[in-house]
C-alpha positions in Angstrom: 0.0 0.0 0.0 1.3 3.5 -0.9 0.8 5.3 2.4 2.2 8.5 1.0 -0.9 8.9 -1.1 -3.1 8.1 1.9 -1.6 10.7 4.3 -3.0 14.2 4.3 -0.4 16.3 2.3 -0.5 19.1 5.0 0.6 16.5 7.6 3.2 15.1 5.2 4.7 18.5 4.6 5.0 19.4 8.3 8.7 19.0 9.3 9.6 17.2 12.5 10.1 19.4 15.5 13.5 21.1 15.2 14.0 20.5 19.0 13.0 16.8 19.1 14.8 16.0 15.9 18.1 17.2 17.4 17.6 15.7 20.8 17.0 12.3 19.3 20.7 12.3 18.4 21.6 13.5 21.9 19.6 10.7 23.6 21.7 8.1 21.7 24.9 9.3 23.4 26.1 8.8 27.0 27.2 11.5 29.3 25.4 14.3 27.5 24.6 17.5 29.5 21.3 18.6 27.9 20.4 22.3 28.0 17.6 22.0 25.5 14.3 20.9 26.9 12.0 23.7 28.2 10.9 21.8 31.3 11.5 22.8 34.9 14.0 20.7 36.8 11.8 21.1 40.0 9.3 18.5 41.0 5.7 19.6 41.2 5.2 21.1 44.7 4.1 18.4 47.1 0.9 20.1 48.1 -0.3 19.9 44.5 0.6 16.2 44.2 -1.1 15.5 47.5 -4.3 17.1 46.3 -4.3 15.0 43.2 -3.6 11.8 45.1 -6.4 12.6 47.6 -8.9 13.1 44.7 -8.0 9.6 43.4 -8.3 8.1 46.9 -11.8 9.8 47.2 -12.9 8.1 44.0 -13.0 11.3 41.9 -11.9 9.4 38.8 -14.7 10.2 36.4 -15.1 12.7 33.5 -15.6 16.3 34.5 -17.7 18.7 32.6 -16.3 19.3 29.1 -15.3 22.8 30.0 -13.5 21.7 33.2 -14.4 21.6 36.9 -16.4 24.7 37.8 -14.4 25.0 41.0 -11.2 25.1 39.0 -12.5 27.6 36.5 -13.5 29.9 39.4 -10.0 29.6 40.8 -8.5 30.4 37.4 -10.6 33.6 37.3 -9.6 34.6 40.8 -6.0 33.9 40.1 -6.0 36.1 37.0 -7.6 38.9 38.9 -5.2 38.5 41.9 -2.0 38.2 39.9 -2.7 40.2 36.7 -5.8 42.3 37.4 -7.8 40.6 34.7 -11.6 40.2 34.9 -13.0 36.9 33.6 -16.0 34.8 34.5 -16.0 31.0 34.7 -18.2 30.9 31.6 -15.3 32.5 29.7 -12.9 29.7 30.7 -12.2 26.3 29.2 -9.7 23.9 30.8 -7.5 22.1 28.2 -5.0 19.4 27.9 -2.0 21.7 28.2 -1.6 25.2 26.7 -0.8 23.4 23.4 -4.4 22.2 23.1 -5.5 25.8 23.9 -3.5 27.2 21.0 -4.9 24.5 18.7 -8.5 25.2 19.8 -8.0 28.9 19.1 -6.5 28.3 15.7 -9.2 25.8 14.6 -12.1 27.9 16.0 -11.3 31.1 14.2 -9.1 30.3 11.1 -10.7 29.8 7.8 -8.8 28.3 4.8 -6.5 31.0 3.4 -6.7 33.3 6.4 -3.4 34.9 7.2 -1.9 34.4 10.7 0.9 36.7 11.9 3.6 35.0 13.8 6.6 36.7 15.5 9.9 35.1 14.5 11.9 33.6 16.2 8.8 31.6 17.4 8.0 28.5 19.3 8.2 25.4 17.0 4.5 24.4 17.3 3.0 27.6 16.0 3.7 27.3 12.3 2.5 23.7 12.0 -0.6 24.6 14.0 -1.6 27.3 11.6 -1.0 24.9 8.6 -3.2 22.2 10.2 -6.0 24.8 10.7 -5.8 25.8 7.0 -4.2 29.2 7.6 -1.3 30.9 6.0 1.6 32.2 8.1 2.9 35.7 7.7 6.1 36.2 9.7 7.2 39.4 11.4 11.0 39.2 11.9 12.0 40.4 15.4 15.6 41.4 16.1 17.9 41.5 19.1 18.5 45.3 18.4 14.8 45.8 19.4 15.0 43.3 22.3 12.8 41.0 20.3 9.8 43.3 20.9 6.9 43.9 18.5 6.9 47.5 17.3 4.1 49.6 15.9 5.9 49.9 12.6 6.4 46.2 12.2 2.7 45.5 13.1 1.3 48.1 10.7 3.4 46.8 7.9 2.3 43.2 8.4 -1.5 43.7 8.7 -3.5 43.5 5.4 -7.0 42.6 4.3 -6.3 38.9 4.7 -5.0 39.1 8.2 -7.3 37.2 10.7 -5.2 36.8 13.8 -1.8 37.5 15.4 -0.2 35.3 17.9 1.8 36.9 20.7 4.1 35.0 23.0 5.5 37.1 25.8 7.7 36.3 27.7 9.0 34.7 24.6 10.2 31.2 23.9 12.9 31.1 22.6 14.3 34.6 23.1 13.1 35.7 26.5 11.8 38.8 24.9 9.3 40.9 26.9 6.6 43.5 26.3 5.8 46.1 29.0 2.5 47.9 29.5 4.1 50.9 27.8 5.1 48.7 24.8 1.6 47.4 24.4 0.0 50.8 24.7 1.6 51.7 21.4 0.0 48.7 19.7 -3.5 48.9 21.1 -4.8 51.6 18.7 -3.5 49.5 15.7 -5.2 46.3 17.0 -8.5 48.2 17.6 -8.5 49.8 14.2 -7.7 46.6 12.4 -10.1 44.4 14.3 -7.8 41.4 14.0 -8.0 38.7 16.6 -5.1 38.3 19.1 -4.0 35.0 20.5 -1.7 35.6 23.5 0.3 32.6 24.8 1.1 33.6 28.4 2.5 30.3 29.7 5.6 32.1 31.0 3.7 35.0 32.5 4.8 34.2 36.1 8.5 33.9 35.0 9.0 37.7 34.6 12.0 39.3 36.1 12.8 43.1 36.0 9.3 44.2 34.9 5.8 43.3 36.1 4.0 41.2 33.5 1.2 42.9 31.6 -1.3 41.0 29.5 -2.6 42.4 26.2 -6.0 41.3 27.6 -5.8 44.1 30.2 -6.8 46.7 27.7 -10.6 46.9 27.8 -11.0 48.4 24.3 -9.6 45.3 22.6 -10.3 42.6 25.3 -13.0 40.9 23.1 -10.4 40.5 20.4 -8.1 38.6 22.8 -7.9 34.8 23.3 -5.7 34.2 26.3 -3.9 30.8 26.6 -2.0 29.8 29.7 -1.4 26.7 31.8 0.4 25.1 34.7 3.4 23.5 33.1 6.1 26.1 33.5 5.2 28.2 36.6 4.0 25.3 38.7 6.5 22.7 37.3 3.5 20.5 36.1 4.7 19.6 32.5 3.6 16.0 32.8 0.2 16.8 34.1 -0.9 18.3 30.7 -3.2 21.0 32.0 -3.9 24.4 30.5 -6.7 26.8 29.9 -8.2 29.4 27.6 -9.9 32.7 28.5 -11.9 34.5 25.9 -15.3 36.0 24.9 -18.0 33.6 26.1 -19.3 32.9 22.6 -15.8 31.9 21.4 -15.4 29.6 24.4 -18.7 27.9 23.5 -17.3 27.3 20.0 -14.0 26.0 21.3 -15.9 23.7 23.6 -17.5 22.0 20.5 -14.0 20.9 19.3 -12.8 20.0 22.8 -15.8 17.8 23.7 -15.5 15.7 20.5 -11.7 15.4 20.5 -10.8 15.4 24.2 -14.0 15.1 26.3 -12.4 16.7 29.4 -8.9 17.3 30.8 -7.6 14.7 33.3 -9.7 14.9 36.5 -6.9 14.4 39.1 -4.8 17.0 37.4 -7.7 19.5 37.7 -7.9 18.9 41.4 -4.1 19.4 41.7 -4.5 22.6 39.8 -7.1 23.9 42.2 -4.6 23.5 45.0 -1.9 25.2 42.9 -3.9 28.3 42.4 -5.0 28.5 46.0 -1.8 27.9 47.9 1.3 27.9 45.7 2.2 31.6 45.2 5.3 31.2 47.4 6.4 28.1 45.5 6.2 30.0 42.3 8.3 32.8 43.7 11.0 30.4 45.0 11.3 28.9 41.5 11.3 32.3 39.8 14.2 33.4 42.0 16.2 30.3 41.2 15.6 30.9 37.5 16.7 34.5 37.9 20.0 33.5 39.5 20.6 31.0 36.7 19.8 33.6 34.0 22.2 36.1 35.5 25.0 33.4 35.5 24.4 32.4 31.9 24.2 35.9 30.5 27.4 37.0 32.2 29.2 33.8 31.3 28.3 33.7 27.6 29.2 37.4 27.2 32.6 36.7 28.8 33.1 33.9 26.4 32.6 36.2 23.4 29.1 35.1 22.6 26.9 38.3 22.6 23.9 37.4 24.8 20.8 39.5 25.2 19.4 39.6 28.8 16.0 37.9 28.7 13.3 39.6 30.8 11.2 36.4 31.1 10.8 32.7 30.6 13.8 30.4 31.2 15.9 30.6 28.0 18.9 32.6 26.9 19.6 33.1 23.2 23.3 33.6 22.6 24.5 34.9 19.2 27.0 32.4 17.7 27.7 34.3 14.4 31.3 35.0 15.5 32.1 31.3 15.2 31.3 31.3 11.4 29.1 28.2 11.9 25.4 27.9 11.3 23.3 27.2 14.4 22.8 23.6 13.4 26.6 23.1 12.7 27.4 24.7 16.1 25.0 22.5 18.0 26.1 19.3 16.2 29.8 20.0 16.7 29.3 21.0 20.3 27.4 17.8 21.0 30.0 15.6 19.3 33.0 17.4 20.8 31.9 18.3 24.3 28.7 16.3 24.9 26.6 19.4 25.5 23.2 19.7 23.8 21.6 23.0 22.9 18.9 23.9 20.4 19.8 25.4 17.0 18.2 28.8 16.6 17.1 27.8 13.1 14.6 25.4 14.8 12.5 28.6 15.6 12.5 29.9 12.1 14.9 31.6 9.7 15.1 34.6 12.1 16.7 32.3 14.7 19.7 31.5 12.5 22.9 32.6 14.1 21.7 31.9 17.6 21.3 28.9 19.9 18.7 28.4 22.6 20.0 27.4 26.0 17.5 26.6 28.7 18.2 27.4 32.3 15.6 25.1 33.7 18.6 23.1 35.0 20.6 23.3 38.2 23.3 25.9 38.6 25.8 23.0 38.9 24.8 21.6 35.6 24.9 25.0 34.0 28.4 25.6 35.3 29.6 22.2 34.0 28.1 22.8 30.6 29.4 26.3 30.2 33.0 25.1 31.0 32.6 22.6 28.1 31.2 25.3 25.8 34.2 27.5 26.7 36.6 24.7 25.7 34.7 24.3 22.4 34.9 28.0 21.7 38.6 28.1 22.4 39.1 25.4 19.9 37.2 27.6 17.4 39.3 30.6 18.2 36.5 32.6 19.8 37.5 34.8 22.7 
């Protein structure tokens, strides 16, 4: 049987994840220090695990409502008000299987075939395939280190046209650590309002903000109905394996997303939802402890890479640094492959995040300071061999 003829051509044309493709190689080697996966090195706080275990012991092992436990949706709304001063009702919330499902729901709910979707490059690897699977067409805005990877009014105006349906924002950014302040967004709001385009905002790293207080684009009332806010528990609460996220949006849009969710997923895992209730009620201190640890690691990496001769922008959020490796004369993929083979250190090529990522590598600091120190010593040796000082 010719399976190539059977498979949907859109699926066939989607390239494998630039992250996973590279780390398949690393996993076949022994003694590798991996700085590539965007996953907290902390275990989920015990109080969250205990709440989930207790829910199972009490026999709460059945489906929940499609939209998620009402108790959890209420807590999500309280949390967003307490932490970010956002006003949402439980009816405007749907609990998803990770933030990734939330992004997919948003795409499939609002994108018609041929609609243009603006993405900010360098961008997280799942965005472009997600647009393609929903039938959309990607229009990239190239962000630069010179502008601190911020979206500017000039870039936004230039990108919007009559075919534009939606823009996806991801701040703090994966992979760059770029950040938008309230003042930055204020310059964009009139453009968003005039154009009427939808805005998907991926705020999974909102709690991991450093020098500046996080501001959501949803905090501007005049465009709030245009905003689909996606977040989750994976990063801030160290709950990656729990696969739990949520979407906040206009109530009608949530009802439409629920149609897709109920036929494909039914409901998010029940015990994970009970764990998340505990997370939102009692884990602000745990979040802060982890944030402070990430901040110390960020400071170490930025200082160390700059001392090595790799110009490194200081990220204002998330847990990645994005060193420039152009001085080595290598492509990002060549750099990462040679570093892996020579020093057994795994990083992600910037090209995995689009053409705008070429000339950079992504290094995660969701690893202990000891691991980071050991890895950077090896990277220093590698650079010395390449004549970079």
